[in-house]
C-alpha positions as CSV (number, residue, x, y, z in Angstrom):
1,M,114.9,92.7,93.5
2,G,115.7,91.2,96.7
3,R,118.6,89.1,95.6
4,A,122.6,89.0,95.3
5,V,124.0,91.0,92.3
6,A,125.4,88.0,90.8
7,E,121.9,86.5,90.1
8,Y,120.6,89.4,88.3
9,P,121.7,88.2,84.5
10,L,119.9,84.9,85.7
11,G,116.9,86.6,86.9
12,I,116.5,88.8,83.8
13,E,116.9,85.8,81.5
14,S,114.5,83.8,83.7
15,L,112.0,86.6,83.5
16,M,112.0,86.2,79.5
17,L,111.9,82.4,79.6
18,W,108.9,82.7,81.9
19,Q,107.2,85.2,79.4
20,D,107.4,82.4,76.7
21,L,106.5,79.4,78.5
22,K,102.9,79.5,77.9
23,T,103.7,79.1,73.8
24,R,106.3,76.8,74.4
25,T,104.6,74.4,76.5
26,G,100.9,74.8,75.2
27,R,99.6,75.2,79.0
28,D,99.2,78.0,81.5
29,T,101.5,78.8,84.0
30,G,99.8,81.4,85.8
31,F,102.8,83.8,84.8
32,R,101.3,87.5,84.8
33,R,103.8,90.6,84.7
34,S,102.1,92.2,87.9
35,G,105.1,93.9,89.7
36,I,106.2,94.1,93.2
37,V,106.8,96.4,95.7
38,Y,109.5,96.0,98.5
39,A,108.6,98.7,101.2
40,A,110.9,100.2,103.6
41,F,111.6,98.3,107.1
42,P,113.7,98.6,110.3
43,G,117.3,97.5,109.4
44,A,117.1,98.2,105.6
45,R,118.9,100.6,103.9
46,L,116.0,102.7,102.8
47,A,114.7,105.6,104.8
48,D,111.1,105.0,106.4
49,T,109.6,107.0,103.1
50,D,111.4,104.7,100.7
51,G,110.6,101.5,98.8
52,L,111.4,99.8,95.8
53,M,109.1,98.8,92.9
54,T,109.8,96.7,89.9
55,A,106.5,97.6,87.7
56,D,107.6,94.9,85.3
57,D,108.3,91.9,87.4
58,G,106.2,88.8,87.3
59,R,104.9,86.0,89.1
60,A,103.2,82.7,88.2
61,E,101.6,79.8,90.0
62,P,103.5,77.0,91.1
63,S,100.6,74.6,91.0
64,L,100.1,75.1,87.3
65,A,103.7,75.7,86.6
66,A,105.0,72.7,87.7
67,S,102.2,70.5,86.1
68,A,102.5,72.5,82.7
69,L,106.4,71.7,82.6
70,A,106.1,68.3,83.5
71,E,103.5,67.7,81.2
72,A,105.4,69.4,78.1
73,A,108.6,67.5,78.9
74,R,106.7,64.1,78.8
75,D,105.3,65.2,75.5
76,A,108.9,65.8,74.0
77,G,109.9,62.4,74.8
78,A,110.9,62.6,78.6
79,V,109.9,60.0,81.0
80,N,108.8,61.2,84.2
81,L,109.1,58.6,87.2
82,N,107.0,59.1,90.3
83,N,107.5,57.8,93.7
84,C,110.8,56.6,92.5
85,A,113.6,57.6,95.0
86,V,117.2,57.7,93.7
87,R,119.9,55.8,95.1
88,G,123.1,56.8,93.8
89,L,125.3,57.1,90.7
90,E,127.5,54.4,88.7
91,T,130.8,55.5,87.1
92,K,132.6,54.2,84.2
93,A,136.3,55.5,83.4
94,G,135.9,58.2,85.9
95,R,132.8,60.0,84.8
96,V,129.0,58.9,85.6
97,S,127.3,56.1,83.8
98,A,124.1,55.3,85.3
99,V,121.5,56.3,88.2
100,G,120.7,53.5,90.6
101,T,117.1,54.1,91.4
102,A,114.5,52.3,93.4
103,Q,113.1,50.7,90.1
104,G,116.3,49.8,88.8
105,V,119.4,51.4,87.0
106,I,119.0,53.8,84.4
107,R,122.3,53.9,81.9
108,C,123.1,57.6,80.9
109,D,126.0,59.6,79.8
110,G,125.2,62.4,82.7
111,A,122.8,63.7,85.2
112,I,121.6,66.7,86.9
113,L,121.2,67.0,90.4
114,A,118.2,69.3,91.2
115,A,117.3,67.8,94.7
116,G,116.9,71.2,96.7
117,A,117.6,70.6,100.4
118,W,118.3,66.6,99.7
119,S,121.7,68.0,97.6
120,R,124.0,68.0,100.3
121,L,123.3,64.8,101.5
122,F,123.3,63.1,98.2
123,C,126.8,64.5,97.3
124,A,128.3,63.3,101.1
125,N,127.7,59.7,99.6
126,L,129.8,60.7,96.9
127,G,132.4,62.0,98.7
128,I,131.6,65.7,98.1
129,D,131.2,68.0,100.7
130,L,128.7,70.5,99.2
131,P,128.1,73.7,101.6
132,Q,124.4,74.0,102.2
133,V,122.0,74.6,105.2
134,R,118.4,74.1,105.4
135,V,115.8,76.8,106.5
136,R,112.5,75.9,107.5
137,S,109.3,78.1,106.0
138,S,105.7,78.5,106.3
139,V,102.9,79.7,104.0
140,L,99.4,80.3,104.1
141,R,96.7,80.8,101.3
142,T,93.7,82.6,101.7
143,A,90.0,82.1,100.0
144,P,89.3,84.9,97.2
145,A,89.3,88.6,98.5
146,P,88.6,91.9,97.2
147,G,90.5,94.9,98.5
148,G,93.9,93.5,99.0
149,P,97.1,94.6,96.9
150,D,97.4,94.1,93.2
151,M,101.2,93.7,93.3
152,A,103.1,91.1,95.3
153,L,104.7,93.1,98.3
154,G,107.2,92.4,101.0
155,N,108.5,94.5,103.7
156,G,110.0,93.3,107.3
157,R,107.5,91.5,108.8
158,F,105.5,89.5,105.7
159,G,105.5,88.7,102.2
160,I,102.2,88.7,100.3
161,R,101.4,88.0,96.7
162,P,97.9,87.9,94.8
163,R,97.1,84.6,93.3
164,A,95.4,83.7,90.0
165,D,92.3,82.3,92.2
166,G,91.4,85.8,93.6
167,G,93.1,84.7,97.2
168,Y,96.5,85.4,98.6
169,T,99.6,83.7,99.5
170,I,101.1,85.0,102.4
171,T,104.4,84.0,104.6
172,R,106.5,85.8,107.3
173,R,109.7,87.6,106.7
174,G,112.2,88.5,109.2
175,R,113.5,85.9,111.8
176,V,113.7,83.1,109.2
177,P,114.4,79.9,111.4
178,V,117.5,78.1,110.9
179,Q,117.5,74.6,111.9
180,L,120.2,73.8,114.6
181,T,121.6,70.4,113.4
182,C,125.0,68.6,114.1
183,D,125.3,69.3,109.9
184,L,124.9,73.1,110.7
185,L,127.6,72.8,113.6
186,L,130.1,71.1,111.1
187,Q,129.6,74.0,108.5
188,S,129.8,76.9,111.2
189,S,132.9,78.1,109.5
190,R,131.2,78.5,106.1
191,F,128.4,80.3,107.5
192,A,129.4,82.0,110.7
193,R,129.9,85.3,108.4
194,G,126.5,84.9,107.0
195,L,124.6,84.6,110.0
196,V,126.3,87.1,112.1
197,R,125.5,89.6,109.1
198,N,121.8,88.6,109.1
199,R,121.3,87.9,112.8
200,R,118.6,90.1,112.9
201,E,116.9,88.3,110.2
202,I,117.3,84.7,111.5
203,A,116.6,82.6,114.3
204,V,118.4,79.6,114.9
205,T,115.7,76.7,116.1
206,V,115.5,73.6,117.9
207,D,113.2,71.0,116.4
208,G,112.8,67.7,115.6
209,S,115.3,68.1,112.4
210,R,117.9,67.3,115.1
211,M,117.2,64.1,116.0
212,Q,116.4,63.5,112.1
213,D,119.7,64.4,111.0
214,L,121.3,62.1,113.9
215,R,119.5,59.1,112.4
216,T,120.1,60.2,108.7
217,P,123.1,58.0,107.5
218,R,125.6,59.9,105.2
219,R,126.7,56.8,103.8
220,W,124.7,54.0,102.1
221,Q,125.1,51.1,99.6
222,T,123.8,52.1,96.1
223,D,122.0,48.8,95.6
224,R,120.0,48.9,99.0
225,P,117.3,51.3,100.2
226,G,118.6,54.7,101.1
227,P,117.5,57.7,102.8
228,F,115.4,59.1,100.0
229,E,113.2,56.2,100.6
230,Q,113.0,56.6,104.3
231,D,111.8,60.2,103.6
232,R,110.5,60.8,100.2
233,V,109.3,64.7,100.9
234,L,110.7,67.2,103.3
235,D,107.4,68.1,104.5
236,P,107.6,70.0,107.9
237,D,104.4,70.9,109.9
238,P,103.5,74.7,109.1
239,Q,104.8,77.1,112.1
240,R,101.4,78.2,112.9
241,R,102.0,81.1,115.6
242,T,104.9,82.3,112.6
243,L,102.1,81.9,110.4
244,A,99.2,83.8,113.0
245,R,101.5,87.0,113.5
246,A,102.3,87.4,109.8
247,W,98.2,87.3,109.1
248,R,97.8,90.1,111.9
249,D,100.6,92.0,110.3
250,V,99.0,91.6,106.9
251,V,95.3,92.3,108.1
252,R,96.6,95.5,109.9
253,V,98.3,97.0,106.9
254,F,95.1,95.7,104.8
255,P,92.1,95.9,106.8
256,A,90.1,94.9,103.7
257,L,91.5,91.2,104.2
258,S,89.9,90.9,107.8
259,G,88.0,88.0,108.1
260,V,88.9,86.3,105.0
261,P,89.2,82.6,105.4
262,V,92.6,81.0,105.5
263,V,91.9,77.7,103.5
264,E,95.3,76.3,103.8
265,S,98.9,76.4,105.3
266,W,102.0,74.3,104.5
267,G,105.5,74.0,105.4
268,G,108.7,73.3,103.4
269,I,112.5,73.1,103.6
270,I,114.8,75.8,101.6
271,D,118.0,74.8,100.6
272,V,120.3,77.8,101.4
273,A,124.2,78.5,100.1
274,P,126.7,80.2,102.2
275,D,126.5,83.5,100.0
276,G,122.8,83.3,99.0
277,V,123.6,82.5,95.4
278,P,123.0,78.9,93.8
279,V,125.4,76.4,92.5
280,I,124.9,75.5,88.6
281,D,128.1,73.6,87.9
282,E,129.9,70.3,86.9
283,A,130.5,68.5,90.2
284,P,134.1,68.5,91.2
285,G,136.0,65.2,90.6
286,L,133.0,63.6,88.7
287,P,132.4,64.4,85.4
288,G,129.2,64.1,84.1
289,L,127.2,65.2,87.3
290,V,125.9,68.9,87.1
291,I,124.7,70.2,90.3
292,A,121.7,72.5,90.6
293,T,120.9,73.6,94.1
294,G,121.4,76.5,96.9
295,F,118.5,78.7,95.3
296,S,118.1,79.8,98.9
297,G,114.5,80.6,98.2
298,H,114.7,82.0,94.9
299,G,114.6,78.7,93.0
300,F,110.8,79.2,91.6
301,G,111.6,82.4,89.9
302,L,114.9,81.7,88.6
303,G,114.1,77.8,87.5
304,P,113.5,78.5,83.8
305,G,116.7,80.0,83.2
306,A,118.6,77.7,85.9
307,G,117.4,74.6,84.3
308,Q,118.2,75.8,80.7
309,M,121.8,76.6,81.9
310,A,122.0,73.3,83.7
311,A,121.2,71.7,80.7
312,E,123.7,73.3,78.8
313,I,126.5,72.5,81.1
314,A,125.5,69.0,81.0
315,T,125.7,68.9,77.1
316,G,128.5,70.9,76.5
317,A,126.6,73.7,75.0
318,A,127.1,77.6,75.3
319,T,125.4,79.1,78.3
320,L,122.8,81.7,78.3
321,I,125.1,83.7,80.6
322,D,128.5,83.7,82.3
323,P,128.3,80.5,84.8
324,A,131.3,81.9,87.0
325,P,129.2,83.1,89.8
326,F,127.7,79.8,90.2
327,R,130.7,77.3,90.1
328,I,131.3,75.3,92.9
329,A,134.9,76.2,93.6
330,P,137.0,77.0,97.0
331,V,136.6,80.7,95.9
332,R,133.9,82.2,93.7
333,T,133.1,85.9,92.2
334,T,130.0,87.3,94.2
335,Q,128.5,90.7,94.4
336,A,130.2,93.8,93.0
337,G,133.4,91.5,92.1
338,R,134.0,90.2,95.9
339,T,135.0,86.9,96.5
340,T,133.7,84.6,99.0
341,S,135.7,81.5,100.4
342,W,133.9,78.2,100.2
343,P,136.4,75.4,101.9
344,V,134.8,72.6,99.5
345,H,136.4,69.3,100.6
346,V,136.9,66.8,97.8
347,P,138.5,63.9,98.6
348,A,140.9,61.7,96.3
349,N,138.3,59.2,96.3
350,A,135.5,61.0,95.7
351,V,134.5,59.2,92.5
352,T,133.0,56.1,94.1
353,P,131.4,53.2,91.7
354,G,128.2,51.9,91.9
355,A,109.6,96.9,83.1
356,E,112.5,98.6,85.3
357,N,113.5,99.2,88.9
358,F,112.4,102.2,90.5
359,L,113.9,103.8,93.8
360,Y,111.3,106.0,94.8
361,R,110.8,108.5,97.7
362,A,107.2,109.1,99.3
363,T,108.1,112.9,99.9
364,I,109.8,113.5,96.5
365,P,108.0,111.5,93.9
366,L,110.4,112.3,91.0
367,N,113.6,111.3,92.8
368,W,113.8,108.0,91.2
369,T,116.4,105.9,89.5
370,P,115.8,103.4,87.1
371,V,117.9,100.1,87.6
372,R,117.7,96.8,85.5
373,S,115.1,94.5,86.9
374,A,115.2,90.7,88.0
375,V,112.6,88.2,88.7
């Protein structure tokens, strides 16, 4: 729910994979089939008495799931390199042959770029103009508290989900801050339609990211420290006024949460694609590199399916779903068979060495239409 139609098959597969991860990894990911509700809000296509509920949707705990997957990968023979920035790629006979890092060169037959909001910058050094912008987001969590919702819930003002520790994770919905940078202006033709269509849901903001964008090089030598060693983590300060408004709206809807302490807040950067649908595809003009990015805030839920499909593309295996909607191409199919134009510029010298959803009406409880669920 709350996703592009093109993501539905990947969401359904990911939901099933989430269900089995505890067994496969031998560790708790915090996954629960707890359901989610989208309430009606101004500007939505639903009437004031309408909402959407996915009774069999699920949620997991990022802090548990990330550690569980990393430890399971290590148990299977993977090597996790912490605090080690990637500088670039080396090629041989026109395809990826090695990854250059701050700790040395790693020889390989292929690589997967899953760098989130860093992906566009990394691709720029390869001569690949990947369409992507950065959206700033802020989140808070509360202490354990009784009396709140049992399901995750989203409306036009806030999103709230129960946590395994008994508290809640809360964020502001609507008027999402899009960072105004030179890079955004360079991509204005790609994102103009989306910005106009969603103008009531976004707010173009000017902050320190504009100066950081100007200071960040678009090209660098891979045998020297690069931008990913200068800024290792995209960790902006939380937008406290935005979170304060979200918290007031939550307490107004759920008075039982009044007085519950807010124990932590944090900020982050979301990688957003022009049509909101991620890229999971081999890089144009560079065999051996698979790009998985642009998840537009859906990456955690789609992670298991997206990770499996990226690995399948990298190894030449059959993919768990049709990869066509996730290809990076000048034109790709999206919702309901429509197409979206992506002017992806790849210069000639690109390869450089070195349970069900229910639509329900509060006034007529039996008037519902089941549709397929997604994470």
